C-alpha positions as CSV (number, residue, x, y, z in Angstrom):
1,M,11.3,-13.0,-3.0
2,Q,13.0,-16.1,-4.2
3,K,13.2,-18.6,-7.2
4,V,10.8,-21.8,-7.8
5,E,11.0,-24.5,-9.4
6,E,8.1,-24.8,-11.2
7,S,6.4,-22.0,-12.7
8,K,3.5,-22.3,-11.7
9,K,4.1,-21.2,-8.3
10,A,6.1,-18.1,-8.7
11,D,4.3,-14.9,-8.7
12,Y,6.1,-13.6,-11.2
13,H,8.1,-14.2,-14.3
14,L,11.4,-12.8,-15.5
15,L,12.0,-12.7,-19.6
16,A,15.2,-12.6,-21.5
17,R,14.3,-12.0,-25.6
18,N,15.4,-10.3,-27.5
19,G,17.5,-8.4,-25.6
20,Q,15.5,-6.8,-23.2
21,Y,14.6,-8.5,-19.3
22,W,11.5,-8.0,-18.6
23,I,9.6,-8.8,-16.0
24,M,6.1,-9.9,-15.9
25,Q,2.7,-10.8,-13.0
26,A,1.8,-14.5,-13.0
27,T,-1.7,-14.4,-12.8
28,N,-2.0,-12.2,-16.2
29,S,1.1,-12.2,-18.0
30,R,1.1,-8.1,-17.9
31,P,4.6,-6.7,-17.4
32,C,5.0,-5.2,-14.3
33,A,7.1,-1.7,-16.2
34,A,9.1,-0.9,-19.0
35,P,11.8,-3.4,-19.9
36,I,14.6,-2.9,-19.3
37,P,16.3,-1.3,-21.5
38,E,13.3,0.1,-22.9
39,K,14.2,-0.8,-26.5
40,P,16.4,-3.3,-28.0
41,D,19.4,-2.8,-29.5
42,R,23.4,-4.3,-29.8
43,N,24.4,-4.4,-26.5
44,G,22.4,-7.2,-24.8
45,Y,22.9,-8.2,-21.7
46,T,24.8,-6.6,-19.4
47,S,26.0,-6.6,-15.8
48,E,24.3,-3.3,-15.1
49,R,21.1,-4.3,-16.0
50,A,20.6,-7.4,-15.1
51,R,21.7,-5.2,-11.5
52,Q,18.6,-2.8,-12.6
53,V,16.5,-6.2,-13.0
54,I,17.4,-7.1,-9.3
55,L,16.8,-3.1,-8.1
56,R,12.6,-3.9,-9.2
57,L,12.3,-7.4,-8.1
58,E,13.5,-5.8,-4.4
59,H,11.3,-3.5,-5.1
60,I,8.4,-5.5,-5.6
61,A,9.9,-7.5,-2.9
62,R,9.2,-5.1,-0.3
63,W,6.0,-4.0,-2.4
64,T,4.5,-7.6,-1.0
65,N,5.6,-7.9,2.5
66,I,4.2,-4.7,3.2
67,L,1.2,-5.8,1.6
68,E,2.1,-9.6,3.4
69,L,3.2,-7.9,6.8
70,E,0.2,-8.6,9.5
71,S,-1.1,-9.1,12.8
72,P,0.8,-11.0,15.0
73,A,-1.5,-14.4,16.6
74,T,-0.5,-12.4,20.4
75,S,-1.7,-9.5,19.5
76,Q,-4.9,-8.5,22.3
77,I,-5.5,-5.7,19.4
78,K,-9.1,-6.9,18.3
79,P,-10.1,-6.3,14.6
80,G,-13.6,-5.1,15.9
81,D,-10.8,-1.8,17.7
82,V,-10.4,0.3,15.4
83,E,-12.6,0.7,12.3
84,I,-11.8,2.1,9.2
85,E,-15.1,3.9,7.1
86,I,-14.7,4.6,3.3
87,I,-16.8,7.6,2.7
88,A,-17.3,8.0,-1.4
89,I,-17.0,11.9,-2.3
90,A,-19.0,13.2,-5.0
91,G,-19.2,17.0,-5.6
92,N,-19.2,18.9,-2.4
93,Q,-21.1,16.2,-1.4
94,S,-20.3,12.8,1.2
95,Y,-22.9,10.7,0.8
96,L,-23.4,7.8,4.2
97,S,-25.4,5.7,2.7
98,H,-25.0,1.9,2.5
99,R,-23.5,2.5,-1.6
100,N,-21.1,5.0,-0.9
101,S,-19.9,4.1,2.7
102,Y,-18.0,1.3,3.1
103,K,-16.8,0.0,6.9
104,S,-14.5,-2.6,7.9
105,T,-16.6,-5.8,7.9
106,D,-15.7,-4.5,3.5
107,T,-12.4,-6.0,1.8
108,E,-13.2,-4.7,-1.8
109,I,-14.9,-1.9,-3.1
110,R,-15.3,-0.9,-6.4
111,L,-15.6,2.8,-7.5
112,E,-16.1,5.0,-10.4
113,Y,-14.3,7.7,-12.8
114,T,-18.0,10.3,-13.3
115,Y,-17.9,12.7,-16.0
116,E,-19.0,16.4,-15.7
117,N,-19.1,18.8,-17.9
118,G,-17.2,17.6,-20.2
119,E,-14.7,15.5,-19.0
120,W,-14.1,12.5,-16.8
121,R,-13.1,12.9,-13.4
122,P,-11.4,10.7,-10.9
123,P,-14.0,9.7,-7.5
124,A,-12.5,11.3,-4.6
125,L,-12.7,9.5,-0.5
126,K,-12.0,10.1,3.3
127,L,-11.0,8.5,5.1
128,R,-12.5,8.3,9.4
129,L,-11.0,6.4,11.9
130,T,-12.7,5.2,15.0
131,N,-11.4,3.7,18.1
132,H,-14.0,1.6,19.9
133,S,-11.5,0.5,22.1
134,Q,-10.9,0.6,26.2
135,K,-7.6,2.4,25.3
136,D,-5.1,4.4,23.9
137,L,-4.0,3.5,20.9
138,Y,-2.2,4.4,17.6
139,C,-2.5,3.9,13.7
140,N,-1.9,5.0,10.6
141,V,-3.2,3.6,7.0
142,L,-1.3,2.9,4.1
143,N,-1.9,3.2,0.3
144,L,-0.2,0.1,-1.9
145,E,-0.8,1.7,-5.3
146,E,-0.5,-1.0,-8.3
147,N,2.8,-0.2,-9.7
148,Y,4.3,-0.7,-6.7
149,V,4.2,2.6,-4.9
150,V,4.1,2.5,-0.9
151,D,2.3,6.4,0.5
152,V,1.1,7.7,3.6
153,P,-1.6,10.2,2.1
154,F,-4.5,10.6,4.7
155,F,-3.2,12.4,7.3
156,D,-0.7,14.9,8.1
157,E,1.2,12.8,9.8
158,K,3.2,10.2,8.3
159,S,4.2,8.7,11.6
160,S,1.7,7.5,13.8
161,I,-1.9,9.4,15.2
162,R,-2.9,8.9,18.9
163,L,-6.5,7.3,19.2
164,V,-7.6,7.8,22.6
165,R,-10.1,5.1,24.1
166,K,-13.3,6.1,23.0
167,D,-14.7,7.1,26.1
168,S,-12.7,9.8,26.1
169,G,-14.7,12.4,23.7
170,P,-14.8,13.1,20.2
171,D,-10.7,12.4,19.9
172,A,-11.3,9.0,19.6
173,T,-12.0,9.6,16.1
174,I,-10.6,10.8,13.1
175,E,-11.3,11.7,9.4
176,S,-9.0,12.4,7.1
177,F,-8.3,14.4,3.6
178,E,-10.2,14.4,0.5
179,V,-8.5,12.3,-2.1
180,D,-8.7,12.0,-5.6
181,M,-8.0,8.2,-6.8
182,V,-6.6,7.8,-9.9
183,I,-5.3,6.0,-12.6
184,P,-1.9,6.6,-13.8
185,D,-2.3,8.6,-17.9
186,D,0.3,5.6,-18.6
187,Y,-2.3,2.4,-17.6
188,L,-5.1,4.9,-19.4
189,A,-2.4,4.5,-22.6
190,Q,-2.9,1.0,-22.5
191,G,-6.6,0.3,-22.4
192,I,-6.0,-0.5,-19.0
193,T,-9.9,0.8,-17.0
194,E,-9.7,-0.9,-12.9
195,Y,-6.7,0.5,-11.1
196,T,-6.6,-1.5,-7.9
197,D,-4.9,0.6,-4.3
198,I,-4.5,-1.2,-1.2
199,F,-5.5,0.3,2.3
200,K,-3.5,-1.1,4.9
201,L,-4.1,0.2,9.2
202,I,-1.2,-0.8,10.6
203,V,-2.9,-0.2,14.7
204,S,-0.4,-0.5,17.2
205,N,-0.2,0.0,21.7
206,A,2.6,2.8,20.6
207,D,3.9,5.3,18.6
208,F,5.0,3.7,15.5
209,D,6.6,5.1,12.0
210,A,4.8,5.0,8.9
211,S,6.7,6.4,6.5
212,L,10.1,4.2,6.7
213,L,7.3,1.6,4.2
214,Q,6.6,4.6,1.9
215,Q,8.2,4.1,-1.5
216,D,8.4,5.3,-5.2
217,G,7.0,3.8,-8.6
218,L,8.9,0.9,-9.6
219,D,12.0,3.1,-12.0
220,L,14.0,3.8,-8.8
221,P,15.8,2.1,-5.9
222,P,15.0,1.8,-2.5
223,V,16.0,4.6,-0.1
224,T,17.8,3.2,2.9
225,R,16.0,5.4,5.9
226,S,16.4,4.7,10.1
227,V,13.9,4.2,12.2
228,G,15.4,7.0,14.2
229,S,13.8,7.9,17.8
230,Y,10.7,5.3,17.8
231,S,12.6,2.4,19.1
232,G,9.0,-0.1,19.3
233,T,9.4,-3.8,18.0
234,L,6.9,-2.5,15.4
235,N,9.4,0.2,13.9
236,R,12.0,-2.3,13.8
237,L,9.9,-4.6,11.6
238,M,9.3,-1.8,9.1
239,E,13.1,-1.3,8.8
240,Q,13.8,-5.1,7.7
241,V,11.1,-5.4,5.2
242,G,13.3,-3.0,3.1
243,T,16.4,-4.7,3.5
244,R,19.2,-7.8,3.8
245,K,20.4,-6.8,7.0
246,A,19.7,-8.6,10.4
247,V,18.6,-6.5,13.1
248,R,18.7,-7.3,16.7
249,R,15.8,-8.9,19.1
250,D,14.4,-6.5,21.1
251,Q,14.9,-7.9,24.7
252,G,12.1,-5.9,26.2
253,N,8.9,-5.6,25.9
254,Y,6.8,-6.4,22.7
255,D,4.2,-4.4,20.8
256,D,1.1,-5.0,19.8
257,W,-0.4,-4.1,16.6
258,M,-3.2,-5.3,14.2
259,T,-3.3,-4.8,10.3
260,K,-6.2,-5.0,7.9
261,L,-6.3,-4.4,4.5
262,V,-9.0,-3.4,2.3
263,K,-8.8,-3.5,-2.2
264,V,-10.2,-0.6,-3.1
265,I,-10.8,-1.1,-7.9
266,I,-11.2,2.4,-9.6
267,V,-12.8,1.6,-13.0
268,M,-12.8,4.1,-15.6
269,P,-16.3,3.6,-18.1
270,R,-16.6,2.8,-21.5
271,R,-16.8,5.4,-23.2
């Protein structure tokens, strides 16, 4: 994240107004988080409050870097090698019709809350990953939420999952937990009835640790993590996403990896 000379080129605006700092989305002028401080007081613009703003901007930059992590041009892993299918769940039923089963070709889907037994219930879904290639691959799916959370919520394994090649039997496909897709209460309280989650599939020819990319909500500073026993180039790139420090270039072979994005928009119908 860096300063730009023209406001129209900015993704975010930082406003100093009435003794408060506001970080605003440039596209719709909506605050990214509560102001610092939350209520105006006599202290005004202190160095500690400026530091809090910097931490929040770094938090947003980390989220954006993860979002923009793309397949390298030299990758030998093709987009069709691993298919991600999103299965919408209603009650105890899963629907595999064209309307309720979304595959890798869908880049944006919309799921709505339903009104049952006097209350609104969030949509639920599960993921199905299938290896269509002739080689074993490692993968996992991140969830990047609109409030700048990054999570790995769909499988027990928070690092990566091994999918064997397609001719090796049922282990070439894995299904996730069923997960409720919820609009946070504070968004609903402000009248915001659409909330975006971005699913990011990461596929590699080597084991990696997706948990390196996890972060909590915007108000918490990022946590420094170690790559531990994972030594591949993809892991080193993940480690760099949230830090300014230089990372030594690997002298050996480079990992081969690929990413895909699916935007999931959660909608609360007008009441």
